[in-house]
N, CA, C and O atoms as a GROMACS GRO file, in nm:
protein
  396
    1MET      N    1  10.888   5.202   8.931
    1MET     CA    2  10.917   5.300   9.033
    1MET      C    3  11.004   5.234   9.139
    1MET      O    4  10.972   5.125   9.187
    2THR      N    5  11.110   5.299   9.175
    2THR     CA    6  11.199   5.249   9.279
    2THR      C    7  11.161   5.313   9.413
    2THR      O    8  11.078   5.404   9.419
    3LYS      N    9  11.223   5.265   9.518
    3LYS     CA   10  11.197   5.323   9.650
    3LYS      C   11  11.238   5.470   9.651
    3LYS      O   12  11.170   5.553   9.713
    4LYS      N   13  11.346   5.502   9.584
    4LYS     CA   14  11.393   5.642   9.576
    4LYS      C   15  11.287   5.729   9.507
    4LYS      O   16  11.260   5.840   9.552
    5ASP      N   17  11.228   5.678   9.400
    5ASP     CA   18  11.121   5.751   9.329
    5ASP      C   19  10.999   5.769   9.419
    5ASP      O   20  10.936   5.874   9.419
    6LEU      N   21  10.966   5.664   9.495
    6LEU     CA   22  10.852   5.671   9.585
    6LEU      C   23  10.875   5.775   9.694
    6LEU      O   24  10.784   5.851   9.728
    7VAL      N   25  10.995   5.778   9.749
    7VAL     CA   26  11.029   5.878   9.852
    7VAL      C   27  11.016   6.018   9.794
    7VAL      O   28  10.962   6.107   9.860
    8ALA      N   29  11.064   6.040   9.672
    8ALA     CA   30  11.053   6.171   9.607
    8ALA      C   31  10.906   6.209   9.587
    8ALA      O   32  10.869   6.324   9.608
    9HIS      N   33  10.824   6.113   9.546
    9HIS     CA   34  10.681   6.138   9.525
    9HIS      C   35  10.613   6.176   9.656
    9HIS      O   36  10.536   6.272   9.661
   10VAL      N   37  10.640   6.101   9.762
   10VAL     CA   38  10.581   6.130   9.893
   10VAL      C   39  10.627   6.267   9.942
   10VAL      O   40  10.549   6.342  10.000
   11SER      N   41  10.753   6.298   9.918
   11SER     CA   42  10.809   6.427   9.959
   11SER      C   43  10.732   6.543   9.896
   11SER      O   44  10.696   6.639   9.964
   12VAL      N   45  10.707   6.532   9.767
   12VAL     CA   46  10.635   6.639   9.695
   12VAL      C   47  10.488   6.645   9.738
   12VAL      O   48  10.437   6.752   9.769
   13LYS      N   49  10.421   6.529   9.741
   13LYS     CA   50  10.277   6.525   9.773
   13LYS      C   51  10.247   6.570   9.915
   13LYS      O   52  10.145   6.635   9.940
   14ALA      N   53  10.336   6.535  10.011
   14ALA     CA   54  10.308   6.565  10.152
   14ALA      C   55  10.378   6.691  10.199
   14ALA      O   56  10.359   6.733  10.314
   15GLY      N   57  10.458   6.753  10.113
   15GLY     CA   58  10.528   6.875  10.153
   15GLY      C   59  10.633   6.848  10.259
   15GLY      O   60  10.653   6.929  10.349
   16LEU      N   61  10.701   6.734  10.248
   16LEU     CA   62  10.804   6.696  10.343
   16LEU      C   63  10.940   6.703  10.277
   16LEU      O   64  10.952   6.708  10.154
   17THR      N   65  11.044   6.703  10.359
   17THR     CA   66  11.178   6.692  10.303
   17THR      C   67  11.196   6.547  10.258
   17THR      O   68  11.119   6.460  10.299
   18LYS      N   69  11.294   6.521  10.174
   18LYS     CA   70  11.317   6.384  10.129
   18LYS      C   71  11.355   6.294  10.246
   18LYS      O   72  11.321   6.176  10.248
   19ARG      N   73  11.426   6.350  10.343
   19ARG     CA   74  11.464   6.269  10.460
   19ARG      C   75  11.340   6.230  10.539
   19ARG      O   76  11.326   6.114  10.579
   20GLN      N   77  11.249   6.325  10.562
   20GLN     CA   78  11.125   6.295  10.635
   20GLN      C   79  11.039   6.195  10.557
   20GLN      O   80  10.982   6.103  10.615
   21ALA      N   81  11.031   6.214  10.426
   21ALA     CA   82  10.953   6.123  10.342
   21ALA      C   83  11.014   5.983  10.344
   21ALA      O   84  10.942   5.883  10.348
   22GLY      N   85  11.146   5.976  10.342
   22GLY     CA   86  11.215   5.847  10.350
   22GLY      C   87  11.185   5.775  10.480
   22GLY      O   88  11.164   5.654  10.482
   23MET      N   89  11.182   5.852  10.590
   23MET     CA   90  11.149   5.793  10.720
   23MET      C   91  11.004   5.744  10.721
   23MET      O   92  10.975   5.640  10.780
   24ALA      N   93  10.914   5.818  10.658
   24ALA     CA   94  10.773   5.780  10.653
   24ALA      C   95  10.755   5.652  10.570
   24ALA      O   96  10.682   5.561  10.611
   25VAL      N   97  10.820   5.645  10.456
   25VAL     CA   98  10.811   5.526  10.371
   25VAL      C   99  10.870   5.406  10.444
   25VAL      O  100  10.812   5.297  10.442
   26ASP      N  101  10.986   5.423  10.509
   26ASP     CA  102  11.048   5.314  10.584
   26ASP      C  103  10.956   5.266  10.698
   26ASP      O  104  10.944   5.146  10.721
   27ALA      N  105  10.891   5.361  10.767
   27ALA     CA  106  10.801   5.325  10.877
   27ALA      C  107  10.681   5.246  10.824
   27ALA      O  108  10.639   5.148  10.886
   28LEU      N  109  10.626   5.287  10.710
   28LEU     CA  110  10.514   5.216  10.649
   28LEU      C  111  10.554   5.073  10.612
   28LEU      O  112  10.484   4.978  10.646
   29LEU      N  113  10.666   5.058  10.542
   29LEU     CA  114  10.712   4.926  10.500
   29LEU      C  115  10.745   4.838  10.620
   29LEU      O  116  10.717   4.719  10.619
   30ASP      N  117  10.804   4.898  10.723
   30ASP     CA  118  10.837   4.824  10.845
   30ASP      C  119  10.709   4.776  10.914
   30ASP      O  120  10.704   4.663  10.963
   31GLY      N  121  10.608   4.861  10.919
   31GLY     CA  122  10.481   4.823  10.981
   31GLY      C  123  10.414   4.708  10.907
   31GLY      O  124  10.363   4.615  10.969
   32ILE      N  125  10.413   4.716  10.775
   32ILE     CA  126  10.353   4.608  10.694
   32ILE      C  127  10.431   4.479  10.714
   32ILE      O  128  10.372   4.373  10.734
   33THR      N  129  10.564   4.488  10.709
   33THR     CA  130  10.648   4.369  10.725
   33THR      C  131  10.626   4.304  10.861
   33THR      O  132  10.606   4.182  10.868
   34ASN      N  133  10.628   4.382  10.968
   34ASN     CA  134  10.609   4.326  11.102
   34ASN      C  135  10.472   4.264  11.118
   34ASN      O  136  10.458   4.161  11.185
   35ALA      N  137  10.370   4.323  11.059
   35ALA     CA  138  10.234   4.271  11.072
   35ALA      C  139  10.219   4.137  11.000
   35ALA      O  140  10.153   4.047  11.052
   36ILE      N  141  10.277   4.122  10.882
   36ILE     CA  142  10.258   3.996  10.809
   36ILE      C  143  10.353   3.886  10.855
   36ILE      O  144  10.339   3.772  10.813
   37LEU      N  145  10.450   3.919  10.940
   37LEU     CA  146  10.537   3.815  10.994
   37LEU      C  147  10.466   3.729  11.098
   37LEU      O  148  10.507   3.616  11.123
   38ALA      N  149  10.360   3.780  11.156
   38ALA     CA  150  10.281   3.701  11.251
   38ALA      C  151  10.217   3.584  11.176
   38ALA      O  152  10.188   3.596  11.057
   39PRO      N  153  10.194   3.471  11.244
   39PRO     CA  154  10.139   3.353  11.174
   39PRO      C  155  10.012   3.382  11.095
   39PRO      O  156   9.997   3.331  10.983
   40GLU      N  157   9.922   3.460  11.147
   40GLU     CA  158   9.799   3.495  11.075
   40GLU      C  159   9.799   3.643  11.041
   40GLU      O  160   9.693   3.705  11.033
   41GLY      N  161   9.916   3.700  11.020
   41GLY     CA  162   9.929   3.843  10.997
   41GLY      C  163   9.864   3.890  10.867
   41GLY      O  164   9.869   3.821  10.765
   42LYS      N  165   9.803   4.008  10.875
   42LYS     CA  166   9.736   4.063  10.757
   42LYS      C  167   9.727   4.214  10.772
   42LYS      O  168   9.700   4.265  10.881
   43VAL      N  169   9.750   4.286  10.662
   43VAL     CA  170   9.733   4.432  10.659
   43VAL      C  171   9.639   4.463  10.544
   43VAL      O  172   9.669   4.434  10.428
   44SER      N  173   9.524   4.523  10.576
   44SER     CA  174   9.425   4.558  10.474
   44SER      C  175   9.422   4.709  10.455
   44SER      O  176   9.400   4.783  10.551
   45LEU      N  177   9.442   4.753  10.333
   45LEU     CA  178   9.431   4.894  10.297
   45LEU      C  179   9.311   4.904  10.203
   45LEU      O  180   9.321   4.869  10.085
   46VAL      N  181   9.200   4.952  10.256
   46VAL     CA  182   9.075   4.955  10.180
   46VAL      C  183   9.094   5.027  10.047
   46VAL      O  184   9.147   5.138  10.042
   47GLY      N  185   9.050   4.964   9.939
   47GLY     CA  186   9.061   5.020   9.806
   47GLY      C  187   9.193   4.989   9.738
   47GLY      O  188   9.202   4.996   9.615
   48PHE      N  189   9.295   4.955   9.816
   48PHE     CA  190   9.427   4.924   9.758
   48PHE      C  191   9.450   4.775   9.754
   48PHE      O  192   9.474   4.718   9.648
   49GLY      N  193   9.444   4.710   9.870
   49GLY     CA  194   9.464   4.565   9.873
   49GLY      C  195   9.501   4.515  10.010
   49GLY      O  196   9.502   4.590  10.108
   50THR      N  197   9.532   4.385  10.016
   50THR     CA  198   9.565   4.320  10.142
   50THR      C  199   9.698   4.248  10.130
   50THR      O  200   9.721   4.169  10.038
   51PHE      N  201   9.786   4.277  10.225
   51PHE     CA  202   9.914   4.207  10.237
   51PHE      C  203   9.897   4.098  10.342
   51PHE      O  204   9.840   4.124  10.448
   52SER      N  205   9.944   3.978  10.316
   52SER     CA  206   9.934   3.869  10.412
   52SER      C  207  10.045   3.768  10.384
   52SER      O  208  10.128   3.788  10.296
   53ASN      N  209  10.043   3.660  10.462
   53ASN     CA  210  10.134   3.550  10.432
   53ASN      C  211  10.050   3.426  10.411
   53ASN      O  212   9.943   3.411  10.470
   54LYS      N  213  10.099   3.338  10.329
   54LYS     CA  214  10.027   3.214  10.299
   54LYS      C  215  10.122   3.097  10.316
   54LYS      O  216  10.243   3.109  10.300
   55GLN      N  217  10.063   2.983  10.349
   55GLN     CA  218  10.140   2.860  10.360
   55GLN      C  219  10.137   2.791  10.225
   55GLN      O  220  10.030   2.758  10.174
   56ARG      N  221  10.254   2.770  10.168
   56ARG     CA  222  10.263   2.698  10.040
   56ARG      C  223  10.290   2.551  10.072
   56ARG      O  224  10.380   2.520  10.150
   57ALA      N  225  10.213   2.461  10.015
   57ALA     CA  226  10.226   2.318  10.041
   57ALA      C  227  10.356   2.263   9.981
   57ALA      O  228  10.411   2.319   9.887
   58ALA      N  229  10.402   2.152  10.038
   58ALA     CA  230  10.518   2.084   9.982
   58ALA      C  231  10.481   2.032   9.844
   58ALA      O  232  10.365   2.000   9.817
   59ARG      N  233  10.580   2.025   9.757
   59ARG     CA  234  10.550   1.978   9.621
   59ARG      C  235  10.669   1.902   9.565
   59ARG      O  236  10.782   1.916   9.612
   60THR      N  237  10.642   1.822   9.464
   60THR     CA  238  10.747   1.748   9.395
   60THR      C  239  10.778   1.822   9.265
   60THR      O  240  10.687   1.860   9.192
   61GLY      N  241  10.906   1.841   9.238
   61GLY     CA  242  10.946   1.909   9.117
   61GLY      C  243  11.075   1.849   9.065
   61GLY      O  244  11.124   1.748   9.116
   62VAL      N  245  11.130   1.911   8.964
   62VAL     CA  246  11.254   1.864   8.903
   62VAL      C  247  11.365   1.963   8.933
   62VAL      O  248  11.350   2.084   8.912
   63ASP      N  249  11.477   1.911   8.981
   63ASP     CA  250  11.595   1.994   9.005
   63ASP      C  251  11.653   2.029   8.868
   63ASP      O  252  11.697   1.939   8.797
   64PRO      N  253  11.655   2.157   8.829
   64PRO     CA  254  11.699   2.193   8.694
   64PRO      C  255  11.847   2.164   8.666
   64PRO      O  256  11.885   2.143   8.551
   65GLN      N  257  11.930   2.162   8.769
   65GLN     CA  258  12.072   2.136   8.747
   65GLN      C  259  12.101   1.989   8.727
   65GLN      O  260  12.184   1.952   8.644
   66LYS      N  261  12.034   1.904   8.803
   66LYS     CA  262  12.062   1.760   8.797
   66LYS      C  263  11.960   1.682   8.714
   66LYS      O  264  11.989   1.571   8.669
   67GLY      N  265  11.842   1.740   8.694
   67GLY     CA  266  11.738   1.671   8.618
   67GLY      C  267  11.668   1.562   8.697
   67GLY      O  268  11.597   1.480   8.640
   68THR      N  269  11.688   1.560   8.827
   68THR     CA  270  11.627   1.457   8.911
   68THR      C  271  11.504   1.513   8.981
   68THR      O  272  11.490   1.634   8.999
   69LYS      N  273  11.414   1.422   9.021
   69LYS     CA  274  11.296   1.465   9.096
   69LYS      C  275  11.338   1.500   9.238
   69LYS      O  276  11.430   1.440   9.296
   70ARG      N  277  11.269   1.598   9.292
   70ARG     CA  278  11.305   1.647   9.425
   70ARG      C  279  11.177   1.694   9.496
   70ARG      O  280  11.084   1.742   9.431
   71VAL      N  281  11.174   1.680   9.627
   71VAL     CA  282  11.060   1.729   9.706
   71VAL      C  283  11.099   1.866   9.760
   71VAL      O  284  11.198   1.879   9.833
   72PHE      N  285  11.021   1.967   9.726
   72PHE     CA  286  11.042   2.102   9.777
   72PHE      C  287  10.955   2.115   9.902
   72PHE      O  288  10.835   2.088   9.895
   73PRO      N  289  11.012   2.155  10.016
   73PRO     CA  290  10.936   2.159  10.141
   73PRO      C  291  10.830   2.270  10.143
   73PRO      O  292  10.836   2.365  10.065
   74ALA      N  293  10.735   2.254  10.234
   74ALA     CA  294  10.632   2.357  10.254
   74ALA      C  295  10.700   2.481  10.311
   74ALA      O  296  10.801   2.471  10.381
   75LYS      N  297  10.643   2.598  10.282
   75LYS     CA  298  10.699   2.720  10.337
   75LYS      C  299  10.596   2.830  10.336
   75LYS      O  300  10.496   2.824  10.263
   76ARG      N  301  10.620   2.933  10.418
   76ARG     CA  302  10.534   3.052  10.420
   76ARG      C  303  10.591   3.152  10.321
   76ARG      O  304  10.712   3.171  10.312
   77VAL      N  305  10.501   3.217  10.246
   77VAL     CA  306  10.542   3.316  10.146
   77VAL      C  307  10.458   3.442  10.160
   77VAL      O  308  10.342   3.433  10.201
   78PRO      N  309  10.512   3.560  10.126
   78PRO     CA  310  10.432   3.681  10.128
   78PRO      C  311  10.329   3.677  10.015
   78PRO      O  312  10.353   3.617   9.910
   79HIS      N  313  10.214   3.743  10.040
   79HIS     CA  314  10.107   3.742   9.941
   79HIS      C  315  10.040   3.880   9.937
   79HIS      O  316  10.026   3.945  10.041
   80PHE      N  317  10.000   3.923   9.819
   80PHE     CA  318   9.926   4.049   9.805
   80PHE      C  319   9.804   4.024   9.718
   80PHE      O  320   9.815   3.965   9.610
   81LYS      N  321   9.690   4.070   9.765
   81LYS     CA  322   9.567   4.060   9.686
   81LYS      C  323   9.517   4.202   9.662
   81LYS      O  324   9.486   4.274   9.757
   82ALA      N  325   9.510   4.241   9.537
   82ALA     CA  326   9.468   4.376   9.501
   82ALA      C  327   9.321   4.397   9.535
   82ALA      O  328   9.239   4.307   9.520
   83GLY      N  329   9.288   4.518   9.581
   83GLY     CA  330   9.150   4.554   9.611
   83GLY      C  331   9.073   4.589   9.485
   83GLY      O  332   9.132   4.609   9.378
   84LYS      N  333   8.943   4.596   9.497
   84LYS     CA  334   8.856   4.622   9.381
   84LYS      C  335   8.888   4.755   9.313
   84LYS      O  336   8.894   4.762   9.190
   85SER      N  337   8.909   4.860   9.391
   85SER     CA  338   8.938   4.992   9.332
   85SER      C  339   9.067   4.988   9.251
   85SER      O  340   9.073   5.044   9.141
   86LEU      N  341   9.170   4.924   9.305
   86LEU     CA  342   9.297   4.914   9.234
   86LEU      C  343   9.282   4.831   9.107
   86LEU      O  344   9.335   4.867   9.002
   87LYS      N  345   9.210   4.720   9.117
   87LYS     CA  346   9.186   4.635   8.999
   87LYS      C  347   9.115   4.714   8.890
   87LYS      O  348   9.151   4.706   8.773
   88ASP      N  349   9.013   4.789   8.929
   88ASP     CA  350   8.936   4.868   8.831
   88ASP      C  351   9.024   4.973   8.764
   88ASP      O  352   9.017   4.992   8.643
   89LEU      N  353   9.108   5.042   8.842
   89LEU     CA  354   9.198   5.143   8.784
   89LEU      C  355   9.296   5.080   8.686
   89LEU      O  356   9.321   5.136   8.579
   90VAL      N  357   9.350   4.966   8.721
   90VAL     CA  358   9.445   4.898   8.633
   90VAL      C  359   9.377   4.853   8.505
   90VAL      O  360   9.432   4.867   8.396
   91GLU      N  361   9.256   4.799   8.520
   91GLU     CA  362   9.183   4.750   8.402
   91GLU      C  363   9.151   4.864   8.305
   91GLU      O  364   9.163   4.847   8.184
   92LYS      N  365   9.110   4.978   8.358
   92LYS     CA  366   9.074   5.091   8.274
   92LYS      C  367   9.197   5.168   8.227
   92LYS      O  368   9.189   5.246   8.132
   93GLY      N  369   9.309   5.146   8.292
   93GLY     CA  370   9.431   5.215   8.250
   93GLY      C  371   9.432   5.361   8.287
   93GLY      O  372   9.509   5.438   8.231
   94LYS      N  373   9.346   5.400   8.381
   94LYS     CA  374   9.338   5.541   8.420
   94LYS      C  375   9.434   5.568   8.534
   94LYS      O  376   9.457   5.482   8.618
   95ARG      N  377   9.488   5.687   8.536
   95ARG     CA  378   9.572   5.732   8.646
   95ARG      C  379   9.491   5.827   8.731
   95ARG      O  380   9.396   5.889   8.684
   96THR      N  381   9.528   5.838   8.857
   96THR     CA  382   9.458   5.931   8.945
   96THR      C  383   9.497   6.073   8.909
   96THR      O  384   9.603   6.098   8.852
   97ARG      N  385   9.408   6.166   8.944
   97ARG     CA  386   9.433   6.307   8.913
   97ARG      C  387   9.552   6.360   8.993
   97ARG      O  388   9.574   6.320   9.108
   98LYS      N  389   9.626   6.450   8.932
   98LYS     CA  390   9.733   6.518   9.006
   98LYS      C  391   9.672   6.638   9.074
   98LYS      O  392   9.588   6.707   9.017
   99ARG      N  393   9.714   6.662   9.195
   99ARG     CA  394   9.662   6.776   9.271
   99ARG      C  395   9.768   6.879   9.290
   99ARG      O  396   9.744   6.983   9.351
   0.00000   0.00000   0.00000
């Protein structure tokens, strides 16, 4: 599903125009992004999952172009942990009812 598909889905489900749905999707994504940019930022959507950022430790690896060992620096990365309800739905392969 692309962002365009998501906007169309929100438009139909919420009875909004595509422009209004696009603004709603953009506002949601912007809110999540701004929240997880904070050092200890976290957004929890009960039943769906938690968006956060994690500190990845520095590591030694191999540069694929040169074949030499290289130290990759530590960095912060986005992280998502699925909630129990979402995990259960995925495991069972069931889709939610259409209304």
